[in-house]
C-alpha positions in Angstrom: 15.8 -3.7 19.4 12.6 -5.3 20.0 9.2 -5.5 17.5 6.9 -4.8 20.1 4.0 -2.4 20.3 3.5 -1.5 16.4 4.6 -1.1 13.0 6.1 2.6 14.4 7.9 1.8 16.8 9.2 -1.7 17.7 8.7 -3.4 14.0 10.1 -0.3 12.1 13.6 -0.2 14.9 13.4 -4.3 14.3 13.6 -3.8 10.2 15.6 -0.9 10.0 18.2 -1.7 12.5 18.6 -5.0 13.4 17.5 -6.7 10.1 20.1 -4.7 8.3 22.8 -5.3 10.6 22.2 -8.7 10.7 21.6 -8.7 6.7 18.5 -10.6 7.4 15.0 -10.2 5.2 11.9 -11.1 6.7 9.1 -12.2 4.4 5.9 -11.8 6.5 4.9 -10.0 9.1 2.0 -10.6 11.7 0.4 -7.3 12.5 -1.7 -8.1 16.1 -4.9 -5.9 16.2 -7.4 -6.0 19.2 -11.6 -5.0 19.2 -10.6 -3.0 22.3 -7.6 -1.0 20.8 -9.6 -0.4 17.4 -12.6 0.9 19.5 -10.1 3.4 21.4 -8.3 4.5 18.8 -11.8 5.3 17.4 -12.8 7.4 20.4 -14.3 5.2 22.5 -13.7 5.9 26.6 -11.1 3.6 28.5 -13.9 2.4 30.8 -16.5 1.1 28.3 -14.0 -1.0 25.9 -15.5 -4.0 26.7 -18.9 -3.0 25.6 -20.1 -3.6 21.7 -19.5 -0.4 20.1 -19.3 -1.2 16.1 -19.4 2.3 14.9 -16.4 3.4 17.4 -14.0 0.0 16.1 -14.8 1.5 12.4 -13.4 5.1 13.1 -10.3 3.5 15.0 -9.5 1.2 11.8 -7.6 3.7 10.2 -4.9 3.3 12.8 -4.7 -0.5 12.0 -4.6 0.8 8.0 -1.5 2.6 8.8 0.3 0.1 10.8 -0.8 -2.4 7.3 0.8 0.7 5.0 3.6 0.9 7.3 4.7 -3.1 6.9 3.9 -2.6 3.0 6.7 0.0 2.4 9.2 -2.5 4.1 8.2 -4.6 1.2 6.9 -7.3 3.3 3.3 -9.0 3.2 1.3 -8.6 6.5 -1.1 -11.0 7.7 -3.7 -9.0 10.2 -3.9 -11.3 13.3 -7.4 -10.4 15.9 -6.3 -11.1 19.1 -9.4 -12.5 20.5 -11.1 -11.4 23.8 -14.1 -12.8 25.9 -15.6 -9.4 25.6 -15.6 -9.1 21.6 -18.4 -9.5 19.2 -19.0 -11.2 16.0 -20.1 -7.8 14.2 -16.9 -6.3 15.7 -14.6 -9.2 14.3 -16.5 -9.0 11.3 -15.6 -5.3 10.9 -12.0 -6.0 11.1 -12.3 -8.5 8.7 -14.2 -6.3 6.1 -11.5 -3.6 6.1 -8.7 -6.0 5.5 -10.5 -7.6 2.9 -10.9 -3.9 1.0 -7.3 -3.7 1.6 -6.3 -7.4 0.2 -4.7 -8.1 3.7 -5.2 -11.5 5.3 -6.8 -11.5 8.4 -7.5 -14.2 10.8 -8.6 -14.3 14.2 -6.2 -16.0 17.1 -7.5 -17.2 20.1 -4.4 -18.9 21.9 -6.2 -17.5 25.0 -9.0 -19.7 25.1 -8.1 -22.8 23.0 -4.2 -22.9 23.4 -2.4 -24.1 19.9 -5.4 -25.0 18.3 -6.5 -21.3 18.5 -3.6 -20.5 16.6 -3.6 -23.1 13.8 -5.4 -20.8 10.9 -2.5 -17.6 11.9 0.1 -20.2 11.2 -1.1 -21.4 8.0 -1.8 -17.9 6.7 1.7 -16.7 7.9 3.4 -20.1 6.1 1.5 -18.9 3.1 2.5 -15.2 3.2 5.9 -16.6 3.4 5.9 -18.9 0.5 3.8 -16.7 -1.8 3.2 -13.4 -0.4 6.0 -12.0 -3.1 7.5 -9.9 -0.3 10.8 -8.0 -1.1 12.6 -6.0 2.0 13.6 -2.7 1.6 14.5 -0.6 4.7 13.1 2.6 5.1 16.5 4.4 4.9 20.0 4.3 4.1 22.6 3.9 7.4 24.8 6.2 5.1 22.1 9.0 4.9 22.4 11.9 7.1 21.1 12.1 10.2 18.3 14.1 9.7 17.6 12.5 6.8 16.7 9.4 8.5 15.1 10.6 11.0 12.7 12.3 8.8 12.2 9.4 7.0 11.1 7.7 9.8 8.9 10.5 11.2 7.1 10.9 7.5 7.0 7.6 5.9 6.2 5.6 9.2 4.9 8.3 11.4 2.7 10.2 9.0 4.4 13.5 10.2 4.7 16.6 7.7 7.9 18.0 9.4 10.7 17.4 12.2 11.5 20.4 14.5 14.4 20.2 16.4 15.4 21.9 20.0 18.2 23.6 21.0 19.9 20.9 22.7 19.3 18.3 19.7 20.7 20.7 16.9 24.0 20.6 19.6 23.6 17.0 19.7 23.8 16.5 15.7 27.1 18.9 16.2 28.8 16.1 18.5 27.7 13.5 16.0 29.2 14.8 13.3 32.1 15.8 15.1 32.2 12.3 16.6 32.1 10.8 13.1 28.9 8.9 13.9 26.6 10.1 11.4 26.6 6.5 9.6 24.7 5.1 12.9 20.8 3.9 12.4 17.7 5.9 14.5 16.5 4.1 17.5 13.6 6.8 17.9 12.0 7.1 21.7 8.4 8.1 21.0 4.9 7.6 23.1 3.3 4.2 22.2 -0.2 5.7 22.0 -0.2 7.3 19.2 1.7 7.3 15.6 2.7 10.9 16.6 4.9 12.1 19.6 1.7 13.5 21.3 -0.2 10.6 23.4 -3.5 12.5 22.6 -3.7 12.2 19.1 -5.6 8.9 18.3 -6.2 7.0 15.1 -4.4 8.0 12.3 -2.8 11.7 13.1 -1.6 14.1 10.0 -0.1 17.0 9.4 1.3 17.0 12.7 5.1 17.5 13.4 7.4 16.0 15.5 10.0 17.6 17.9 13.1 15.8 18.9 14.5 17.7 22.2 17.2 15.7 22.1 19.6 12.9 20.5 21.4 10.2 22.7 24.5 8.7 21.5 24.5 4.7 21.9 28.2 4.0 20.9 27.9 0.8 22.4 24.9 -0.7 20.7 25.5 1.0 17.7 22.7 3.6 17.1 21.5 7.2 17.8 18.8 7.8 19.9 16.5 10.9 19.3 14.0 11.6 21.9 10.8 13.0 21.0 8.1 14.9 22.7 7.7 14.3 26.5 8.4 10.7 26.6 10.3 9.3 28.9 12.8 6.7 28.7 12.7 4.8 31.6 8.8 4.5 32.8 8.3 5.7 36.3 7.0 4.1 39.5 3.3 4.8 40.6 2.8 6.5 44.0 1.9 3.0 45.6 3.8 0.1 44.0 1.8 -3.1 43.3 4.1 -4.8 45.6 2.7 -3.0 48.6 -0.7 -4.9 48.4 1.2 -8.4 47.5 1.2 -10.6 50.2 1.7 -14.4 51.3 -0.7 -16.6 54.2 1.0 -18.9 56.5 -0.4 -21.7 53.9 1.5 -20.5 51.0 -1.4 -18.5 49.5 -0.6 -15.5 46.9 -2.5 -12.3 46.9 -2.6 -9.1 45.7 -1.1 -10.3 42.1 -4.0 -9.2 40.3 
């Protein structure tokens, strides 16, 4: 597993699977927030995310709220790092800081792109403080020994914010197969869209009262976990109609073009 995308995906898997497997207890988590992502979750169009829009950003802050809540559910102290972009405005940064202040969560600007290591000193300082003084008491969301459906529903309801979980015909058959093979004890590694807290990529912000649909459950016996596949997610992303490699070239002088 890896801890990318968000507290609903990589972080949940890292904490519920890897940490329990390795017997480790994290004391701090850095939640990386960007002005552009929060504006997108607040309804701003993709082609206008570089334009200052404090209202859209404030509307999207509930998405960050849920990621903070998720980390706190694990009993870990979160630190919010605003990954600074040149298109950000001070007003937008201040809106994020104000919300974090309301929630009692540390929030700093990370400008590693612009300043290198110097741009991360404040973040590093706050992380060290969270580790030493945050009072974290790591607690997984579920016990591996729980029934498979209970583990799936714990993630869906507590982490995603779903109201219920629906199992398709194939998923119900898979549950019977898992029980027959005696693999009920394995942890859960849900495949879900990264674009939403739900399994519907169009539900932005902080969706509520939605249903998670598990269409099938794959057994990764070698890796040691079960993979419920939700919504229309594909486990292996497809290539575009025209691969980017078609536009990459190198001149006789060794100059590479078409990378970006």
